[in-house]
C-alpha angles and dihedrals in degrees: 000000000000098000128014119181115187124188093324119180129172121196126191107191102297095346120095104207093176125023120197096319119187131179142130129212125198127211118274098034133114111217124197108215105196140177143127121275110293094019094121102260098127091041090056092048092049090052092050091049093048096247092117131028118228117246089218136005132025141270126204126193116193088340097310123113113235092221099042099037109022095154092054090049093049091052089060100043132077113197131196108181123205092257101050106223106215135154104244094194093059125086118245095248092041092053095047091049088052091052091046089053091052088055091046092234113179116234089014096176091061091046091050091052089049091053093046089056094043096054095038100251097131096109091049099039095111096049130097113253090239090062094055127101119248090259093055092045088056088052089053088051091052091048092053090047092053103034094099091049096244123196092221130044121197112195120183112197094329096177100043111137096009124131119245094264092049091048092055091047094050091045091054091048092052091047091053091047092052095062094084105021141038117271123191110192128190116196144144092214107098094190087059091056093047090049101050114008126098093194139018128216114187122194128191127179090353096306132103108247098173137017117174142095116290094248092056092047089055093048095059098057118150095218138039115210129201125192113223130187117196127195091245142016119297129191119237094230089057093050091048088065093063110114111262097012112131101166136029124198122183121226094165136331091282102026120072143169111225119195130203129190116267114331097330111144110222099176094107090050090052092052091048090050092051093050092047093050098041095251129137122222107222096181136358128178142153113264109224112226114231131211086253089064091051090048092052092048093050097044103038104099 
């Protein structure tokens, strides 16, 4: 087991940042660790990486307890925090050689060249870090996190502030990295999770409110929505009377989202309503629920 979190709580004065959190992560998986601001994500990551002690409970990384054996844990973890702490006055190769030296890596020059190639820094290898774009600085951060070949990677908001092309490049890099090690990824970008994560853990107010793969989370939705366009304006109170409709959301006067409980298909009821009331249905289609919808439902409280 790469990461084992057992009954972890973290209390700051009167605030309970984490409340009896439990989960396990096996090697070779990319986990999306999600939650709104202040939910406890960064606190959990800092406990796993030995920056903070838990108030209660225990955390093991690759079999080592973070409180009893922090140095053994740190040897096995690569960490890229949200605010990537780099030395802008150092050259790319110079900085990575410095990090390799801290980890006492043998033949560090060869390892640095290997990492430069792996994360796509070859064209920028002779520049100072301060002269790099945000995307290339993130690549430097990933290189330093992986240079000691850790079994576990903890990445906190790795694509924040990147342009769309850079986001895709970093996503692909993370996906390739995750084939032979454990990656725990915190992000607010739901498309990112859907694109690269095997499993999703959602926290809210310090508690886990969901833990499953993205496909399963989307299967167990409590409402099915259809998008309907009529040939003229319709009032919401009229649409609410359609058999099976439990929720009505306005897009425009003539375009509506109609929700039904569970997986009940209300399209026939909508057609019957239109015929009875002398309306025409111009378009009607199921509205696929996204991970973002699940996230909002689970964390809005």
